[in-house]
Each structure stands twice: as structure tokens, then as C-alpha cells.
C-alpha positions in Angstrom: 102.0 -27.3 -74.0 100.1 -28.0 -70.8 96.3 -28.0 -70.7 93.6 -28.2 -68.0 89.9 -28.2 -68.8 87.1 -28.1 -66.3 83.4 -27.5 -66.2 81.1 -27.1 -63.2 77.3 -26.8 -62.9 77.6 -23.8 -60.5 75.2 -23.2 -57.6 72.0 -22.1 -59.2 71.4 -24.2 -62.3 69.8 -27.7 -62.5 71.6 -28.7 -65.7 75.1 -28.1 -67.0 74.8 -26.6 -70.5 78.5 -25.9 -70.9 80.5 -28.4 -72.9 84.3 -28.6 -73.5 86.7 -30.5 -75.7 90.5 -30.3 -75.5 93.2 -32.1 -77.3 96.9 -31.2 -77.3 97.4 -34.0 -79.8 96.5 -33.7 -83.6 92.9 -33.7 -84.7 92.7 -34.2 -88.4 95.2 -31.8 -90.0 95.2 -29.6 -86.9 98.1 -30.0 -84.4 95.7 -29.5 -81.5 92.1 -28.3 -80.9 90.2 -26.6 -78.1 86.5 -26.0 -78.1 84.2 -24.5 -75.5 80.4 -24.1 -76.0 77.7 -22.6 -73.7 74.2 -23.9 -74.7 70.9 -22.2 -74.3 67.3 -23.1 -74.8 65.0 -25.1 -72.5 65.6 -28.0 -70.2 66.9 -30.3 -72.9 67.9 -27.8 -75.6 70.9 -26.1 -74.1 72.9 -29.1 -73.0 72.1 -30.9 -76.3 73.1 -27.9 -78.4 76.5 -27.4 -76.8 77.4 -31.1 -76.8 76.1 -31.6 -80.4 78.0 -28.5 -81.6 81.2 -29.6 -80.1 81.0 -33.2 -81.3 80.0 -32.2 -84.8 82.9 -29.8 -85.1 85.4 -32.3 -83.8 84.0 -35.0 -86.1 84.2 -32.7 -89.1 87.7 -31.5 -88.3 89.0 -35.0 -87.6 88.1 -36.1 -91.2 89.7 -33.2 -93.1 93.3 -33.0 -94.3 93.1 -29.3 -95.1 95.6 -27.4 -92.9 94.0 -24.0 -93.6 92.8 -23.5 -90.0 90.4 -20.6 -90.6 88.9 -22.2 -93.7 88.3 -25.5 -91.9 86.9 -23.8 -88.8 84.6 -21.7 -91.0 83.2 -24.7 -92.8 82.8 -26.6 -89.5 80.9 -23.7 -87.9 78.6 -23.3 -90.9 77.8 -27.1 -91.1 77.2 -27.3 -87.3 74.9 -24.3 -87.4 72.8 -25.8 -90.2 72.5 -29.1 -88.3 71.5 -27.5 -85.0 69.1 -25.1 -86.7 67.4 -28.0 -88.5 67.1 -30.1 -85.4 65.6 -27.2 -83.4 62.9 -26.9 -86.0 62.2 -30.6 -86.4 62.2 -31.7 -82.7 59.8 -29.7 -80.5 61.7 -30.4 -77.3 64.8 -28.8 -78.8 62.9 -25.7 -80.2 64.9 -22.5 -79.8 68.1 -24.1 -78.8 71.5 -22.6 -79.6 75.0 -22.3 -78.3 78.0 -19.9 -78.0 81.3 -21.1 -79.4 84.9 -20.3 -78.7 87.5 -22.5 -80.4 91.3 -22.3 -80.7 94.2 -24.0 -82.5 97.9 -23.3 -81.9 100.2 -23.9 -84.8 103.7 -22.6 -85.5 103.6 -20.1 -82.6 100.3 -18.6 -83.8 97.0 -18.9 -82.0 94.0 -19.0 -84.2 90.6 -18.4 -82.5 87.0 -18.4 -83.5 84.0 -17.1 -81.6 80.3 -16.8 -81.8 78.4 -15.3 -78.8 79.9 -14.2 -75.5 82.2 -17.0 -74.4 85.7 -15.6 -74.4 89.4 -16.2 -75.1 92.0 -14.4 -73.2 95.8 -14.3 -73.4 97.6 -13.7 -70.1 101.1 -12.3 -70.5 102.2 -9.2 -68.6 98.5 -8.4 -68.2 95.2 -9.9 -69.4 94.1 -9.4 -73.1 90.6 -10.2 -74.3 91.2 -11.6 -77.8 87.6 -12.4 -78.8 84.8 -9.8 -79.0 81.4 -10.5 -77.4 78.4 -10.7 -79.7 76.2 -9.1 -77.2 73.6 -6.3 -77.0 75.6 -4.2 -74.5 78.9 -4.5 -76.4 77.2 -3.2 -79.5 76.0 -0.2 -77.5 79.5 0.3 -76.0 81.0 0.3 -79.5 78.4 2.8 -80.6 79.3 5.1 -77.6 75.8 4.8 -76.2 76.6 3.3 -72.8 79.7 2.7 -70.6 81.1 -0.8 -70.1 80.2 -2.1 -66.6 77.7 0.6 -66.1 74.4 -0.3 -64.4 72.6 -0.8 -67.7 75.5 -2.8 -69.0 75.4 -5.2 -66.1 71.7 -5.5 -66.3 71.6 -6.5 -70.0 74.9 -8.2 -70.5 73.4 -11.7 -70.9 71.6 -10.7 -74.1 73.6 -12.1 -77.0 73.2 -11.1 -80.6 74.8 -14.1 -82.3 74.7 -17.8 -81.6 75.1 -21.1 -83.3 71.8 -22.7 -84.4 69.4 -19.8 -83.8 69.4 -18.6 -87.4 69.7 -20.3 -90.8 73.2 -19.0 -91.2 75.9 -17.6 -88.9 79.5 -16.3 -89.2 82.1 -16.6 -86.6 84.8 -13.9 -86.0 88.4 -15.1 -86.4 91.6 -13.9 -84.7 95.3 -14.7 -85.1 97.8 -13.8 -82.4 101.5 -14.5 -82.2 102.3 -16.3 -79.0 105.3 -15.9 -76.7 106.8 -18.7 -74.6 104.9 -19.2 -71.3 101.8 -17.3 -72.4 98.6 -18.6 -70.8 95.5 -18.9 -73.0 92.1 -19.0 -71.3 88.9 -20.1 -73.0 85.9 -19.6 -70.7 82.1 -19.3 -70.6 80.3 -16.3 -69.1 79.7 -18.3 -66.0 83.2 -17.3 -65.1 83.4 -13.8 -66.5 80.1 -12.7 -65.0 81.2 -13.8 -61.6 85.0 -13.1 -61.5 86.5 -9.8 -62.7 89.5 -9.7 -65.0 91.9 -8.5 -62.3 91.1 -11.5 -60.2 91.4 -13.8 -63.2 94.8 -12.3 -64.0 96.0 -12.7 -60.4 94.9 -16.4 -60.2 96.6 -17.3 -63.5 99.7 -15.2 -62.9 100.1 -16.6 -59.4 101.8 -19.7 -58.0 100.5 -23.2 -58.4 100.0 -25.8 -61.1 97.8 -25.3 -64.1 95.3 -27.7 -62.5 95.2 -25.6 -59.3 94.7 -22.4 -61.3 91.8 -23.9 -63.3 90.2 -25.2 -60.2 90.7 -21.9 -58.4 89.0 -20.0 -61.2 85.9 -22.2 -60.9 85.9 -22.0 -57.1 86.1 -18.2 -57.3 83.0 -18.1 -59.6 81.1 -20.3 -57.2 82.2 -18.3 -54.2 80.8 -15.1 -55.9 77.4 -16.7 -56.4 77.8 -19.4 -59.0 74.8 -18.1 -60.9 75.6 -20.0 -64.1 77.5 -23.0 -65.3 81.2 -22.5 -65.4 83.7 -23.8 -68.0 87.4 -23.1 -68.4 90.1 -24.4 -70.7 93.5 -23.2 -69.5 96.6 -23.6 -71.7 100.2 -22.9 -70.9 102.1 -22.4 -74.2 105.6 -23.8 -74.3 107.2 -22.8 -77.6 108.8 -25.5 -79.7 112.1 -25.3 -81.5 111.4 -23.5 -84.7 108.5 -21.4 -83.4 109.1 -17.7 -84.0 109.2 -16.8 -80.3 110.8 -20.0 -79.0 
């Protein structure tokens, strides 16, 4: 597989609270690992939370020999949540910190993803498919049929998230498994991209010509050109099926 990962402070923020990790090589018993976190909370808290979450998860996963991806991710999320929650209550300058999370592992032609918050994972194939589900106030209202997606109220309140790592004593991620097809593109991104660039534009950039590096850079540039109101993070993967994978 090919991978390009990029994060940018944007045009309005003083600190970059997005943090990314990508490895196409094995991490512990996992054949690869991709993590994107978007921190929140104060001048120090947000960037600390996203970095600490990512490094804690990578450290935990690298030491395990259990190949049950969802079980290992669930344990890593729970442990990281506890550590961040405890730090936020023991260190005043980190009070109230937390982070979103979207993580992915590709094994045997299957993508396994985990998410907490409103960072997203997409698959770009013939079109663009949002695999993860936002844990946000407006998405809950959409699901209940109370507002329309992308309405004025939706856009005004879309940054209110209802679940994050480290803000409560316990948290559960949502998990997804998707069969991949050769030449699928997988995009992990923070809301600094999706709030600035619509899905049709994301699809056009990733489906267009150019290297993976060019496409990742173009996504970030598009977010900045549209205002760059937040930090921007992207991990862009091009899946190349191996012999023996179901859809090779």
C-alpha cells in the first residue's frame, strides 16, 4: 500500500492540536496502523491530549501479540481514556482536555476502523463513502429526524461533539469492518478538512490525477483556501491488494 500523512496548523489557530501516526509496517501483532487525533482543551491541553493519546495507543499496541484487532483497539482506547482523564484532573493546566480518535488497520483485505468524536474515515471507490459516524450533537438530531443535515442549524452547531477520549471516566469507540477492493483510497481526516471542503471536492481531488503526495497536499491547500479555520490533518492510503487477499 501507499501512504501519505500530513497535518497543518491552518490559518486561524495558534497551536496545532491535530496529531497523526502512520505505519505501513507491522506494529505489534498488527500488519499496519494508522491513527489520527484532534485534541481539545486550552492552550496546552489539546495538543498534549492528541499526542499523548496517539503515543499511548501505539505503545500499547506495539507490545501486544494478540491479533484480534477490535479487542486490542478497544483495550488501547479504554487505557488511553483512563490515563488522559486522570491527567486532566491531576494537572490544572490540562484540565478539560480531550481528543477525538479515528484509527485504522488493514489486514487480509479487510479495513478495521475505530472512532470517537467527529474525525472521520472515508473510502473512495466509485464514489465517496463515510465509514465512521460522527459523535456530534447535530448528527444525533439528524438521526432523530429533528433537523436536516447541512441546514443552517446543523452548520451552526456541528462542532459540538458528544463523545471524546479523556473527557469522561469511561468511553467506548465505535468499530467498523469493510472489505476492500484493489485501488481503494482510504482517507482519515480531522474536521479541519471536512468543515472546509465538501465531500464532492474531496472525491474529485482523490479521484483525479497526481501522486498520493500531491492529493494529500491538495486536500490541505483546499481547506486553507476556504478559510483554514482549524488545524487540518489527513492520512491518505492507496490500497494495493496482495496475493491471497479476497479482492486481489
